[in-house]
C-alpha angles and dihedrals in degrees: 000000000000110000122194128204107192121191113259114249103183114120110290091342104153100170122103130209096243143025126216092258086060093048090050092051095047097044088046086060091054099263126133117233120197115194122190114242111269091004091136102040093098089060095044095259117131128210086243090062093051091046091051087054093054105267126139109229112222123195100205125064090210092058089056093055095041093056106032125090091191123040116197115194139155104228133030117279118275118234091258089057096051093085088054095063118088137201113282096014114137113232111195111187147088107308109165088190094170088071096050124047088176093061091043094053092045095055092044089055092051089052095224129157105250118197113183122208090207095064099042097118134182123219091262091059095253120139104223099187097040092048101080094045090049090053091052094045091048091051093043093048089069093045094051093041091053089053093048088055095063116106091238090059091052094261130136091263100246127153106214096215092044121198133259112298091019129094115252123238120269119232118193114197116196109201126027099217125109094298091051095042092055097042088050091052090055096044093048085046091057092049098252126150105248135197120187124200128198139155095222111081095197089055090055092049087052088049092049087051090055102044103022111189093349093086134034119223125210131183105249113247135134094263096049092043090051096048094044098049093046090070096033128115095192124022121188122199107209102158121142133176104180111253096352129104110263116265116245106248100158114060130201089249089055091051093051090056094056122101118269115260094024121128139237117195108191104198088172092065093109087064092043102279134266095242122080091220091051119124124165117267132182136229088254092057103014103163143049134170130242120181086344095304119120114233120202107190106158111158101208102043093160094057093082093058087047101157094056093039095048093053093042090051094044091054089063104033097049097074089053094044087053092053093050094050095045099043111019119237100288097054090037091055092047093050094045117034089182089063093045091061085060092070111109105157132029123184096319097326127104110233102177110095094200093055091042090054097046092046096038092235123142112262120222117211109220111214 
């Protein structure tokens, strides 16, 4: 199979879809890997390293898309890339279709085979490809949130860890999954006061077992969310329902009651966000203010720690890429039900029930 690795063009997206070790494994199995020139530079991977692993370096993005049967990316295609996709081509990347009807319709029109990293799901419900990016996003959420709290950034001027004799900052984490767990780890490590909210009581018990008295856990409901964020310095939105658009848990009214100069980091933005006032931002212009509250809603947070993120992502995507290259999609899906759950689009038809429900588009069940 011919596999294409294009350079990412999303704003300040420095990750790349494959590392030299992956190229070496695939070419060793007899496959051909095309890497766009300078695709890995943002992650500290040179063209020479890719070439040494067996890749062919291609100068033009269009040539990658023209030749490759399987395109492996990090983020969803940008509008200028839509025309490059062709019927029957396999696109393996993060798609987050529930948050974008425009992207969904564009990919349906191109009649590609779209496999989304974020809906690959094991029998136990875990999301193996999304997990490492959620770990990074959760940790980065505290880092960027702490920066936004600085007075020179327009924030309240609060140091999360405080100092002796001064109250420590309060971090509210909505969602106790992988994002929430990692955000709490970072916040606790900084010395902040931390409250975690989740709808799953067993998950809250698990988090209390991990953190003990260093965090407070609360059942997630509108009253607890409203009262918690009203006194917060930094609020992290880490809610995820696999495949679905994120539910809106923080209303505009709740935002209006927050203290001026406090911060919301909505990590759920790539699935639409869990804050009513959320709108997607970029690393170039990461924040905006609503009712005096700073909103950080960047949809590719891990992109700015690209080297760590690229290698973490490649660790989990390569085994699936090998299965697709070796077997084609039909055999690969039969051999690996988790990978089959990643199928979102098949030759002009939407195949992910969650996306179909959110976008009110007919869902096609692939036999």
